[in-house]
PyMOL Python script that loads the backbone (N, CA, C, O; Angstrom):
from pymol import cmd

cmd.read_pdbstr("""\
ATOM      1  N   UNK A   1       0.846  -1.158   0.000  1.00  0.00           N
ATOM      2  CA  UNK A   1       0.000   0.000   0.000  1.00  0.00           C
ATOM      3  C   UNK A   1       0.904   1.238   0.000  1.00  0.00           C
ATOM      4  O   UNK A   1       2.100   1.110  -0.262  1.00  0.00           O
ATOM      5  N   UNK A   2       0.390   2.383   0.275  1.00  0.00           N
ATOM      6  CA  UNK A   2       1.182   3.595   0.131  1.00  0.00           C
ATOM      7  C   UNK A   2       1.745   4.057   1.459  1.00  0.00           C
ATOM      8  O   UNK A   2       1.403   3.534   2.520  1.00  0.00           O
ATOM      9  N   UNK A   3       2.617   5.053   1.375  1.00  0.00           N
ATOM     10  CA  UNK A   3       3.126   5.701   2.568  1.00  0.00           C
ATOM     11  C   UNK A   3       4.032   4.826   3.411  1.00  0.00           C
ATOM     12  O   UNK A   3       4.251   5.111   4.589  1.00  0.00           O
ATOM     13  N   UNK A   4       4.565   3.759   2.818  1.00  0.00           N
ATOM     14  CA  UNK A   4       5.456   2.900   3.560  1.00  0.00           C
ATOM     15  C   UNK A   4       4.759   2.045   4.598  1.00  0.00           C
ATOM     16  O   UNK A   4       5.411   1.349   5.377  1.00  0.00           O
ATOM     17  N   UNK A   5       3.442   2.093   4.611  1.00  0.00           N
ATOM     18  CA  UNK A   5       2.688   1.286   5.556  1.00  0.00           C
ATOM     19  C   UNK A   5       2.200   0.055   4.818  1.00  0.00           C
ATOM     20  O   UNK A   5       1.512   0.152   3.802  1.00  0.00           O
ATOM     21  N   UNK A   6       2.561  -1.093   5.338  1.00  0.00           N
ATOM     22  CA  UNK A   6       2.159  -2.333   4.694  1.00  0.00           C
ATOM     23  C   UNK A   6       1.052  -2.976   5.508  1.00  0.00           C
ATOM     24  O   UNK A   6       1.204  -3.214   6.706  1.00  0.00           O
ATOM     25  N   UNK A   7      -0.065  -3.256   4.846  1.00  0.00           N
ATOM     26  CA  UNK A   7      -1.141  -3.970   5.519  1.00  0.00           C
ATOM     27  C   UNK A   7      -1.758  -4.924   4.518  1.00  0.00           C
ATOM     28  O   UNK A   7      -1.732  -4.684   3.311  1.00  0.00           O
ATOM     29  N   UNK A   8      -2.306  -5.997   5.030  1.00  0.00           N
ATOM     30  CA  UNK A   8      -2.967  -6.956   4.159  1.00  0.00           C
ATOM     31  C   UNK A   8      -4.318  -6.402   3.728  1.00  0.00           C
ATOM     32  O   UNK A   8      -4.813  -5.428   4.295  1.00  0.00           O
ATOM     33  N   UNK A   9      -4.903  -7.033   2.721  1.00  0.00           N
ATOM     34  CA  UNK A   9      -6.230  -6.631   2.262  1.00  0.00           C
ATOM     35  C   UNK A   9      -7.228  -6.768   3.405  1.00  0.00           C
ATOM     36  O   UNK A   9      -8.074  -5.894   3.594  1.00  0.00           O
ATOM     37  N   UNK A  10      -7.139  -7.850   4.165  1.00  0.00           N
ATOM     38  CA  UNK A  10      -8.071  -8.050   5.290  1.00  0.00           C
ATOM     39  C   UNK A  10      -7.900  -6.974   6.352  1.00  0.00           C
ATOM     40  O   UNK A  10      -8.886  -6.488   6.907  1.00  0.00           O
ATOM     41  N   UNK A  11      -6.656  -6.596   6.640  1.00  0.00           N
ATOM     42  CA  UNK A  11      -6.415  -5.520   7.609  1.00  0.00           C
ATOM     43  C   UNK A  11      -6.974  -4.198   7.093  1.00  0.00           C
ATOM     44  O   UNK A  11      -7.558  -3.423   7.851  1.00  0.00           O
ATOM     45  N   UNK A  12      -6.791  -3.949   5.797  1.00  0.00           N
ATOM     46  CA  UNK A  12      -7.322  -2.719   5.202  1.00  0.00           C
ATOM     47  C   UNK A  12      -8.840  -2.702   5.282  1.00  0.00           C
ATOM     48  O   UNK A  12      -9.428  -1.687   5.654  1.00  0.00           O
ATOM     49  N   UNK A  13      -9.485  -3.819   4.936  1.00  0.00           N
ATOM     50  CA  UNK A  13     -10.949  -3.892   5.001  1.00  0.00           C
ATOM     51  C   UNK A  13     -11.443  -3.657   6.420  1.00  0.00           C
ATOM     52  O   UNK A  13     -12.428  -2.951   6.634  1.00  0.00           O
ATOM     53  N   UNK A  14     -10.756  -4.250   7.382  1.00  0.00           N
ATOM     54  CA  UNK A  14     -11.150  -4.080   8.783  1.00  0.00           C
ATOM     55  C   UNK A  14     -11.059  -2.608   9.191  1.00  0.00           C
ATOM     56  O   UNK A  14     -11.956  -2.091   9.857  1.00  0.00           O
ATOM     57  N   UNK A  15      -9.984  -1.940   8.794  1.00  0.00           N
ATOM     58  CA  UNK A  15      -9.805  -0.524   9.135  1.00  0.00           C
ATOM     59  C   UNK A  15     -10.826   0.352   8.408  1.00  0.00           C
ATOM     60  O   UNK A  15     -11.363   1.292   8.993  1.00  0.00           O
ATOM     61  N   UNK A  16     -11.094   0.050   7.144  1.00  0.00           N
ATOM     62  CA  UNK A  16     -12.087   0.810   6.378  1.00  0.00           C
ATOM     63  C   UNK A  16     -13.456   0.674   7.034  1.00  0.00           C
ATOM     64  O   UNK A  16     -14.166   1.666   7.201  1.00  0.00           O
ATOM     65  N   UNK A  17     -13.830  -0.549   7.407  1.00  0.00           N
ATOM     66  CA  UNK A  17     -15.133  -0.762   8.046  1.00  0.00           C
ATOM     67  C   UNK A  17     -15.199  -0.052   9.392  1.00  0.00           C
ATOM     68  O   UNK A  17     -16.254   0.452   9.778  1.00  0.00           O
ATOM     69  N   UNK A  18     -14.085  -0.009  10.104  1.00  0.00           N
ATOM     70  CA  UNK A  18     -14.028   0.712  11.384  1.00  0.00           C
ATOM     71  C   UNK A  18     -14.275   2.213  11.157  1.00  0.00           C
ATOM     72  O   UNK A  18     -15.044   2.834  11.891  1.00  0.00           O
ATOM     73  N   UNK A  19     -13.627   2.785  10.149  1.00  0.00           N
ATOM     74  CA  UNK A  19     -13.816   4.210   9.841  1.00  0.00           C
ATOM     75  C   UNK A  19     -15.261   4.476   9.434  1.00  0.00           C
ATOM     76  O   UNK A  19     -15.859   5.462   9.867  1.00  0.00           O
ATOM     77  N   UNK A  20     -15.828   3.594   8.599  1.00  0.00           N
ATOM     78  CA  UNK A  20     -17.222   3.762   8.172  1.00  0.00           C
ATOM     79  C   UNK A  20     -18.153   3.728   9.375  1.00  0.00           C
ATOM     80  O   UNK A  20     -19.037   4.575   9.505  1.00  0.00           O
ATOM     81  N   UNK A  21     -17.957   2.753  10.251  1.00  0.00           N
ATOM     82  CA  UNK A  21     -18.822   2.612  11.429  1.00  0.00           C
ATOM     83  C   UNK A  21     -18.705   3.840  12.332  1.00  0.00           C
ATOM     84  O   UNK A  21     -19.714   4.369  12.798  1.00  0.00           O
ATOM     85  N   UNK A  22     -17.481   4.290  12.578  1.00  0.00           N
ATOM     86  CA  UNK A  22     -17.272   5.453  13.447  1.00  0.00           C
ATOM     87  C   UNK A  22     -17.805   6.743  12.831  1.00  0.00           C
ATOM     88  O   UNK A  22     -18.439   7.545  13.517  1.00  0.00           O
ATOM     89  N   UNK A  23     -17.553   6.941  11.555  1.00  0.00           N
ATOM     90  CA  UNK A  23     -17.947   8.210  10.930  1.00  0.00           C
ATOM     91  C   UNK A  23     -19.452   8.324  10.749  1.00  0.00           C
ATOM     92  O   UNK A  23     -19.989   9.431  10.709  1.00  0.00           O
ATOM     93  N   UNK A  24     -20.139   7.190  10.638  1.00  0.00           N
ATOM     94  CA  UNK A  24     -21.592   7.226  10.463  1.00  0.00           C
ATOM     95  C   UNK A  24     -22.335   7.056  11.777  1.00  0.00           C
ATOM     96  O   UNK A  24     -23.552   7.231  11.840  1.00  0.00           O
ATOM     97  N   UNK A  25     -21.596   6.713  12.829  1.00  0.00           N
ATOM     98  CA  UNK A  25     -22.169   6.494  14.159  1.00  0.00           C
ATOM     99  C   UNK A  25     -23.325   5.499  14.130  1.00  0.00           C
ATOM    100  O   UNK A  25     -24.306   5.645  14.859  1.00  0.00           O
ATOM    101  N   UNK A  26     -23.192   4.487  13.276  1.00  0.00           N
ATOM    102  CA  UNK A  26     -24.244   3.484  13.162  1.00  0.00           C
ATOM    103  C   UNK A  26     -24.163   2.470  14.292  1.00  0.00           C
ATOM    104  O   UNK A  26     -23.083   2.151  14.788  1.00  0.00           O
ATOM    105  N   UNK A  27     -25.307   1.982  14.680  1.00  0.00           N
ATOM    106  CA  UNK A  27     -25.386   0.925  15.684  1.00  0.00           C
ATOM    107  C   UNK A  27     -25.414  -0.450  15.019  1.00  0.00           C
ATOM    108  O   UNK A  27     -25.307  -1.477  15.689  1.00  0.00           O
ATOM    109  N   UNK A  28     -25.557  -0.457  13.690  1.00  0.00           N
ATOM    110  CA  UNK A  28     -25.623  -1.716  12.951  1.00  0.00           C
ATOM    111  C   UNK A  28     -24.298  -2.455  12.998  1.00  0.00           C
ATOM    112  O   UNK A  28     -23.232  -1.845  13.080  1.00  0.00           O
ATOM    113  N   UNK A  29     -24.378  -3.761  12.946  1.00  0.00           N
ATOM    114  CA  UNK A  29     -23.191  -4.582  12.749  1.00  0.00           C
ATOM    115  C   UNK A  29     -22.972  -4.623  11.243  1.00  0.00           C
ATOM    116  O   UNK A  29     -23.718  -5.291  10.527  1.00  0.00           O
ATOM    117  N   UNK A  30     -21.962  -3.919  10.761  1.00  0.00           N
ATOM    118  CA  UNK A  30     -21.788  -3.843   9.317  1.00  0.00           C
ATOM    119  C   UNK A  30     -20.892  -4.960   8.799  1.00  0.00           C
ATOM    120  O   UNK A  30     -19.952  -5.393   9.465  1.00  0.00           O
ATOM    121  N   UNK A  31     -21.210  -5.408   7.598  1.00  0.00           N
ATOM    122  CA  UNK A  31     -20.415  -6.406   6.885  1.00  0.00           C
ATOM    123  C   UNK A  31     -20.144  -5.853   5.492  1.00  0.00           C
ATOM    124  O   UNK A  31     -20.610  -4.766   5.151  1.00  0.00           O
ATOM    125  N   UNK A  32     -19.400  -6.590   4.697  1.00  0.00           N
ATOM    126  CA  UNK A  32     -19.131  -6.154   3.328  1.00  0.00           C
ATOM    127  C   UNK A  32     -20.414  -6.080   2.509  1.00  0.00           C
ATOM    128  O   UNK A  32     -20.483  -5.324   1.539  1.00  0.00           O
ATOM    129  N   UNK A  33     -21.426  -6.851   2.883  1.00  0.00           N
ATOM    130  CA  UNK A  33     -22.690  -6.877   2.145  1.00  0.00           C
ATOM    131  C   UNK A  33     -23.653  -5.761   2.557  1.00  0.00           C
ATOM    132  O   UNK A  33     -24.669  -5.554   1.894  1.00  0.00           O
ATOM    133  N   UNK A  34     -23.354  -5.050   3.625  1.00  0.00           N
ATOM    134  CA  UNK A  34     -24.245  -3.994   4.108  1.00  0.00           C
ATOM    135  C   UNK A  34     -24.363  -2.885   3.070  1.00  0.00           C
ATOM    136  O   UNK A  34     -23.358  -2.321   2.637  1.00  0.00           O
ATOM    137  N   UNK A  35     -25.601  -2.575   2.673  1.00  0.00           N
ATOM    138  CA  UNK A  35     -25.850  -1.485   1.734  1.00  0.00           C
ATOM    139  C   UNK A  35     -25.857  -0.176   2.522  1.00  0.00           C
ATOM    140  O   UNK A  35     -26.593  -0.025   3.496  1.00  0.00           O
ATOM    141  N   UNK A  36     -25.035   0.752   2.088  1.00  0.00           N
ATOM    142  CA  UNK A  36     -24.899   2.005   2.832  1.00  0.00           C
ATOM    143  C   UNK A  36     -26.145   2.876   2.748  1.00  0.00           C
ATOM    144  O   UNK A  36     -26.334   3.772   3.571  1.00  0.00           O
ATOM    145  N   UNK A  37     -26.985   2.623   1.772  1.00  0.00           N
ATOM    146  CA  UNK A  37     -28.184   3.440   1.589  1.00  0.00           C
ATOM    147  C   UNK A  37     -29.424   2.749   2.146  1.00  0.00           C
ATOM    148  O   UNK A  37     -30.097   3.301   3.017  1.00  0.00           O
ATOM    149  N   UNK A  38     -29.733   1.553   1.658  1.00  0.00           N
ATOM    150  CA  UNK A  38     -30.961   0.897   2.126  1.00  0.00           C
ATOM    151  C   UNK A  38     -30.814   0.308   3.529  1.00  0.00           C
ATOM    152  O   UNK A  38     -31.762   0.362   4.312  1.00  0.00           O
ATOM    153  N   UNK A  39     -29.653  -0.251   3.864  1.00  0.00           N
ATOM    154  CA  UNK A  39     -29.469  -0.852   5.194  1.00  0.00           C
ATOM    155  C   UNK A  39     -29.103   0.184   6.255  1.00  0.00           C
ATOM    156  O   UNK A  39     -29.654   0.181   7.355  1.00  0.00           O
ATOM    157  N   UNK A  40     -28.170   1.068   5.914  1.00  0.00           N
ATOM    158  CA  UNK A  40     -27.684   2.052   6.883  1.00  0.00           C
ATOM    159  C   UNK A  40     -28.465   3.355   6.820  1.00  0.00           C
ATOM    160  O   UNK A  40     -28.419   4.148   7.761  1.00  0.00           O
ATOM    161  N   UNK A  41     -29.178   3.585   5.730  1.00  0.00           N
ATOM    162  CA  UNK A  41     -29.982   4.797   5.588  1.00  0.00           C
ATOM    163  C   UNK A  41     -29.177   6.080   5.509  1.00  0.00           C
ATOM    164  O   UNK A  41     -29.637   7.129   5.960  1.00  0.00           O
ATOM    165  N   UNK A  42     -27.971   6.012   4.936  1.00  0.00           N
ATOM    166  CA  UNK A  42     -27.123   7.194   4.873  1.00  0.00           C
ATOM    167  C   UNK A  42     -27.641   8.209   3.860  1.00  0.00           C
ATOM    168  O   UNK A  42     -28.108   7.850   2.779  1.00  0.00           O
ATOM    169  N   UNK A  43     -27.549   9.464   4.229  1.00  0.00           N
ATOM    170  CA  UNK A  43     -27.874  10.555   3.307  1.00  0.00           C
ATOM    171  C   UNK A  43     -26.611  10.898   2.516  1.00  0.00           C
ATOM    172  O   UNK A  43     -25.520  10.427   2.835  1.00  0.00           O
ATOM    173  N   UNK A  44     -26.773  11.713   1.494  1.00  0.00           N
ATOM    174  CA  UNK A  44     -25.611  12.119   0.703  1.00  0.00           C
ATOM    175  C   UNK A  44     -24.623  12.918   1.560  1.00  0.00           C
ATOM    176  O   UNK A  44     -23.412  12.822   1.361  1.00  0.00           O
ATOM    177  N   UNK A  45     -25.128  13.692   2.496  1.00  0.00           N
ATOM    178  CA  UNK A  45     -24.253  14.456   3.395  1.00  0.00           C
ATOM    179  C   UNK A  45     -23.454  13.504   4.284  1.00  0.00           C
ATOM    180  O   UNK A  45     -22.255  13.698   4.482  1.00  0.00           O
ATOM    181  N   UNK A  46     -24.109  12.486   4.816  1.00  0.00           N
ATOM    182  CA  UNK A  46     -23.414  11.512   5.668  1.00  0.00           C
ATOM    183  C   UNK A  46     -22.354  10.751   4.877  1.00  0.00           C
ATOM    184  O   UNK A  46     -21.288  10.436   5.408  1.00  0.00           O
ATOM    185  N   UNK A  47     -22.640  10.460   3.627  1.00  0.00           N
ATOM    186  CA  UNK A  47     -21.655   9.785   2.776  1.00  0.00           C
ATOM    187  C   UNK A  47     -20.446  10.693   2.560  1.00  0.00           C
ATOM    188  O   UNK A  47     -19.311  10.217   2.583  1.00  0.00           O
ATOM    189  N   UNK A  48     -20.667  11.979   2.352  1.00  0.00           N
ATOM    190  CA  UNK A  48     -19.558  12.916   2.163  1.00  0.00           C
ATOM    191  C   UNK A  48     -18.691  13.015   3.422  1.00  0.00           C
ATOM    192  O   UNK A  48     -17.466  13.090   3.327  1.00  0.00           O
ATOM    193  N   UNK A  49     -19.321  13.015   4.592  1.00  0.00           N
ATOM    194  CA  UNK A  49     -18.567  13.022   5.852  1.00  0.00           C
ATOM    195  C   UNK A  49     -17.727  11.752   5.950  1.00  0.00           C
ATOM    196  O   UNK A  49     -16.549  11.803   6.305  1.00  0.00           O
ATOM    197  N   UNK A  50     -18.347  10.605   5.632  1.00  0.00           N
ATOM    198  CA  UNK A  50     -17.644   9.326   5.673  1.00  0.00           C
ATOM    199  C   UNK A  50     -16.458   9.343   4.708  1.00  0.00           C
ATOM    200  O   UNK A  50     -15.375   8.874   5.056  1.00  0.00           O
ATOM    201  N   UNK A  51     -16.650   9.873   3.510  1.00  0.00           N
ATOM    202  CA  UNK A  51     -15.561   9.948   2.531  1.00  0.00           C
ATOM    203  C   UNK A  51     -14.409  10.788   3.056  1.00  0.00           C
ATOM    204  O   UNK A  51     -13.245  10.420   2.896  1.00  0.00           O
ATOM    205  N   UNK A  52     -14.726  11.910   3.681  1.00  0.00           N
ATOM    206  CA  UNK A  52     -13.688  12.751   4.269  1.00  0.00           C
ATOM    207  C   UNK A  52     -12.894  12.013   5.330  1.00  0.00           C
ATOM    208  O   UNK A  52     -11.672  12.137   5.405  1.00  0.00           O
ATOM    209  N   UNK A  53     -13.592  11.248   6.145  1.00  0.00           N
ATOM    210  CA  UNK A  53     -12.920  10.460   7.186  1.00  0.00           C
ATOM    211  C   UNK A  53     -12.019   9.391   6.568  1.00  0.00           C
ATOM    212  O   UNK A  53     -10.900   9.174   7.035  1.00  0.00           O
ATOM    213  N   UNK A  54     -12.504   8.724   5.519  1.00  0.00           N
ATOM    214  CA  UNK A  54     -11.692   7.709   4.837  1.00  0.00           C
ATOM    215  C   UNK A  54     -10.467   8.343   4.181  1.00  0.00           C
ATOM    216  O   UNK A  54      -9.367   7.797   4.258  1.00  0.00           O
ATOM    217  N   UNK A  55     -10.657   9.491   3.538  1.00  0.00           N
ATOM    218  CA  UNK A  55      -9.531  10.180   2.901  1.00  0.00           C
ATOM    219  C   UNK A  55      -8.483  10.575   3.935  1.00  0.00           C
ATOM    220  O   UNK A  55      -7.286  10.411   3.699  1.00  0.00           O
ATOM    221  N   UNK A  56      -8.925  11.092   5.072  1.00  0.00           N
ATOM    222  CA  UNK A  56      -7.995  11.476   6.137  1.00  0.00           C
ATOM    223  C   UNK A  56      -7.280  10.265   6.718  1.00  0.00           C
ATOM    224  O   UNK A  56      -6.069  10.300   6.934  1.00  0.00           O
ATOM    225  N   UNK A  57      -8.022   9.199   6.969  1.00  0.00           N
ATOM    226  CA  UNK A  57      -7.454   8.007   7.599  1.00  0.00           C
ATOM    227  C   UNK A  57      -6.397   7.339   6.725  1.00  0.00           C
ATOM    228  O   UNK A  57      -5.416   6.797   7.234  1.00  0.00           O
ATOM    229  N   UNK A  58      -6.598   7.381   5.410  1.00  0.00           N
ATOM    230  CA  UNK A  58      -5.697   6.669   4.504  1.00  0.00           C
ATOM    231  C   UNK A  58      -4.816   7.586   3.664  1.00  0.00           C
ATOM    232  O   UNK A  58      -4.000   7.105   2.877  1.00  0.00           O
ATOM    233  N   UNK A  59      -4.970   8.904   3.820  1.00  0.00           N
ATOM    234  CA  UNK A  59      -4.140   9.839   3.067  1.00  0.00           C
ATOM    235  C   UNK A  59      -4.360   9.761   1.565  1.00  0.00           C
ATOM    236  O   UNK A  59      -3.412   9.835   0.783  1.00  0.00           O
ATOM    237  N   UNK A  60      -5.624   9.609   1.168  1.00  0.00           N
ATOM    238  CA  UNK A  60      -5.963   9.469  -0.249  1.00  0.00           C
ATOM    239  C   UNK A  60      -7.022  10.493  -0.640  1.00  0.00           C
ATOM    240  O   UNK A  60      -7.627  11.143   0.213  1.00  0.00           O
ATOM    241  N   UNK A  61      -7.232  10.620  -1.942  1.00  0.00           N
ATOM    242  CA  UNK A  61      -8.348  11.394  -2.482  1.00  0.00           C
ATOM    243  C   UNK A  61      -9.261  10.410  -3.188  1.00  0.00           C
ATOM    244  O   UNK A  61      -8.799   9.603  -3.995  1.00  0.00           O
ATOM    245  N   UNK A  62     -10.549  10.468  -2.893  1.00  0.00           N
ATOM    246  CA  UNK A  62     -11.530   9.594  -3.533  1.00  0.00           C
ATOM    247  C   UNK A  62     -12.330  10.454  -4.511  1.00  0.00           C
ATOM    248  O   UNK A  62     -13.194  11.226  -4.094  1.00  0.00           O
ATOM    249  N   UNK A  63     -12.045  10.324  -5.814  1.00  0.00           N
ATOM    250  CA  UNK A  63     -12.769  11.125  -6.808  1.00  0.00           C
ATOM    251  C   UNK A  63     -14.253  10.763  -6.847  1.00  0.00           C
ATOM    252  O   UNK A  63     -14.616   9.587  -6.822  1.00  0.00           O
ATOM    253  N   UNK A  64     -15.095  11.777  -6.907  1.00  0.00           N
ATOM    254  CA  UNK A  64     -16.544  11.555  -6.926  1.00  0.00           C
ATOM    255  C   UNK A  64     -16.969  10.664  -8.090  1.00  0.00           C
ATOM    256  O   UNK A  64     -17.905   9.876  -7.956  1.00  0.00           O
ATOM    257  N   UNK A  65     -16.297  10.780  -9.215  1.00  0.00           N
ATOM    258  CA  UNK A  65     -16.655   9.982 -10.393  1.00  0.00           C
ATOM    259  C   UNK A  65     -16.513   8.486 -10.143  1.00  0.00           C
ATOM    260  O   UNK A  65     -17.172   7.680 -10.800  1.00  0.00           O
ATOM    261  N   UNK A  66     -15.666   8.117  -9.209  1.00  0.00           N
ATOM    262  CA  UNK A  66     -15.441   6.693  -8.936  1.00  0.00           C
ATOM    263  C   UNK A  66     -16.455   6.120  -7.949  1.00  0.00           C
ATOM    264  O   UNK A  66     -16.425   4.926  -7.650  1.00  0.00           O
ATOM    265  N   UNK A  67     -17.343   6.958  -7.448  1.00  0.00           N
ATOM    266  CA  UNK A  67     -18.327   6.510  -6.457  1.00  0.00           C
ATOM    267  C   UNK A  67     -19.628   6.019  -7.080  1.00  0.00           C
ATOM    268  O   UNK A  67     -20.504   5.525  -6.370  1.00  0.00           O
ATOM    269  N   UNK A  68     -19.764   6.146  -8.373  1.00  0.00           N
ATOM    270  CA  UNK A  68     -21.036   5.824  -9.037  1.00  0.00           C
ATOM    271  C   UNK A  68     -21.548   4.427  -8.752  1.00  0.00           C
ATOM    272  O   UNK A  68     -22.755   4.228  -8.620  1.00  0.00           O
ATOM    273  N   UNK A  69     -20.663   3.467  -8.657  1.00  0.00           N
ATOM    274  CA  UNK A  69     -21.082   2.071  -8.467  1.00  0.00           C
ATOM    275  C   UNK A  69     -20.969   1.600  -7.024  1.00  0.00           C
ATOM    276  O   UNK A  69     -21.226   0.432  -6.731  1.00  0.00           O
ATOM    277  N   UNK A  70     -20.594   2.481  -6.135  1.00  0.00           N
ATOM    278  CA  UNK A  70     -20.430   2.103  -4.732  1.00  0.00           C
ATOM    279  C   UNK A  70     -21.788   2.121  -4.038  1.00  0.00           C
ATOM    280  O   UNK A  70     -22.429   3.166  -3.929  1.00  0.00           O
ATOM    281  N   UNK A  71     -22.208   0.968  -3.578  1.00  0.00           N
ATOM    282  CA  UNK A  71     -23.474   0.845  -2.851  1.00  0.00           C
ATOM    283  C   UNK A  71     -23.269   0.173  -1.490  1.00  0.00           C
ATOM    284  O   UNK A  71     -23.904   0.543  -0.502  1.00  0.00           O
ATOM    285  N   UNK A  72     -22.385  -0.808  -1.453  1.00  0.00           N
ATOM    286  CA  UNK A  72     -22.191  -1.573  -0.224  1.00  0.00           C
ATOM    287  C   UNK A  72     -20.875  -1.188   0.450  1.00  0.00           C
ATOM    288  O   UNK A  72     -20.018  -0.533  -0.142  1.00  0.00           O
ATOM    289  N   UNK A  73     -20.746  -1.611   1.690  1.00  0.00           N
ATOM    290  CA  UNK A  73     -19.498  -1.412   2.423  1.00  0.00           C
ATOM    291  C   UNK A  73     -18.365  -2.120   1.681  1.00  0.00           C
ATOM    292  O   UNK A  73     -17.254  -1.596   1.598  1.00  0.00           O
ATOM    293  N   UNK A  74     -18.641  -3.304   1.145  1.00  0.00           N
ATOM    294  CA  UNK A  74     -17.630  -4.037   0.377  1.00  0.00           C
ATOM    295  C   UNK A  74     -17.183  -3.275  -0.858  1.00  0.00           C
ATOM    296  O   UNK A  74     -16.000  -3.275  -1.199  1.00  0.00           O
ATOM    297  N   UNK A  75     -18.139  -2.618  -1.538  1.00  0.00           N
ATOM    298  CA  UNK A  75     -17.788  -1.789  -2.700  1.00  0.00           C
ATOM    299  C   UNK A  75     -16.831  -0.678  -2.282  1.00  0.00           C
ATOM    300  O   UNK A  75     -15.858  -0.395  -2.981  1.00  0.00           O
ATOM    301  N   UNK A  76     -17.110  -0.049  -1.140  1.00  0.00           N
ATOM    302  CA  UNK A  76     -16.257   1.035  -0.659  1.00  0.00           C
ATOM    303  C   UNK A  76     -14.877   0.497  -0.289  1.00  0.00           C
ATOM    304  O   UNK A  76     -13.863   1.133  -0.578  1.00  0.00           O
ATOM    305  N   UNK A  77     -14.838  -0.665   0.348  1.00  0.00           N
ATOM    306  CA  UNK A  77     -13.550  -1.284   0.682  1.00  0.00           C
ATOM    307  C   UNK A  77     -12.730  -1.513  -0.581  1.00  0.00           C
ATOM    308  O   UNK A  77     -11.545  -1.184  -0.625  1.00  0.00           O
ATOM    309  N   UNK A  78     -13.364  -2.078  -1.608  1.00  0.00           N
ATOM    310  CA  UNK A  78     -12.660  -2.344  -2.865  1.00  0.00           C
ATOM    311  C   UNK A  78     -12.131  -1.061  -3.488  1.00  0.00           C
ATOM    312  O   UNK A  78     -11.002  -1.032  -3.979  1.00  0.00           O
ATOM    313  N   UNK A  79     -12.931  -0.001  -3.472  1.00  0.00           N
ATOM    314  CA  UNK A  79     -12.504   1.267  -4.058  1.00  0.00           C
ATOM    315  C   UNK A  79     -11.313   1.850  -3.305  1.00  0.00           C
ATOM    316  O   UNK A  79     -10.332   2.265  -3.924  1.00  0.00           O
ATOM    317  N   UNK A  80     -11.388   1.886  -1.983  1.00  0.00           N
ATOM    318  CA  UNK A  80     -10.289   2.446  -1.186  1.00  0.00           C
ATOM    319  C   UNK A  80      -9.017   1.634  -1.402  1.00  0.00           C
ATOM    320  O   UNK A  80      -7.943   2.208  -1.578  1.00  0.00           O
ATOM    321  N   UNK A  81      -9.123   0.316  -1.390  1.00  0.00           N
ATOM    322  CA  UNK A  81      -7.949  -0.538  -1.597  1.00  0.00           C
ATOM    323  C   UNK A  81      -7.378  -0.318  -2.994  1.00  0.00           C
ATOM    324  O   UNK A  81      -6.161  -0.270  -3.167  1.00  0.00           O
ATOM    325  N   UNK A  82      -8.249  -0.185  -3.984  1.00  0.00           N
ATOM    326  CA  UNK A  82      -7.793   0.074  -5.352  1.00  0.00           C
ATOM    327  C   UNK A  82      -7.011   1.387  -5.414  1.00  0.00           C
ATOM    328  O   UNK A  82      -5.946   1.443  -6.029  1.00  0.00           O
ATOM    329  N   UNK A  83      -7.528   2.433  -4.787  1.00  0.00           N
ATOM    330  CA  UNK A  83      -6.840   3.732  -4.782  1.00  0.00           C
ATOM    331  C   UNK A  83      -5.510   3.630  -4.040  1.00  0.00           C
ATOM    332  O   UNK A  83      -4.518   4.223  -4.463  1.00  0.00           O
ATOM    333  N   UNK A  84      -5.485   2.890  -2.947  1.00  0.00           N
ATOM    334  CA  UNK A  84      -4.247   2.727  -2.179  1.00  0.00           C
ATOM    335  C   UNK A  84      -3.156   2.024  -2.973  1.00  0.00           C
ATOM    336  O   UNK A  84      -1.970   2.282  -2.766  1.00  0.00           O
ATOM    337  N   UNK A  85      -3.550   1.143  -3.875  1.00  0.00           N
ATOM    338  CA  UNK A  85      -2.557   0.351  -4.608  1.00  0.00           C
ATOM    339  C   UNK A  85      -2.200   0.950  -5.966  1.00  0.00           C
ATOM    340  O   UNK A  85      -1.406   0.369  -6.706  1.00  0.00           O
ATOM    341  N   UNK A  86      -2.774   2.094  -6.299  1.00  0.00           N
ATOM    342  CA  UNK A  86      -2.464   2.736  -7.593  1.00  0.00           C
ATOM    343  C   UNK A  86      -1.125   3.432  -7.545  1.00  0.00           C
ATOM    344  O   UNK A  86      -0.701   4.023  -8.538  1.00  0.00           O
TER     345      UNK A  86
END
""", "prot")
cmd.dss("prot")
cmd.show_as("cartoon", "prot")
cmd.util.cbc("prot")
cmd.orient("prot")
């Protein structure tokens, strides 16, 4: 990954899910299959806050154009990991 920090995909997913859970203050037990909209009920504003937290936590920029297909927590994990490995 970037920044000289080496983590496995599973470690990255765990950290991403932790950031998502903390930034959204959800009480749900989230999994990769959790839909951020229908299951978590996130608004567009809440998603933007979550994105900011993910960008800060991982030192990345998440382009809005790449969010079009992101619906689940797993989709977000895949996107963040993809950006980290570019």
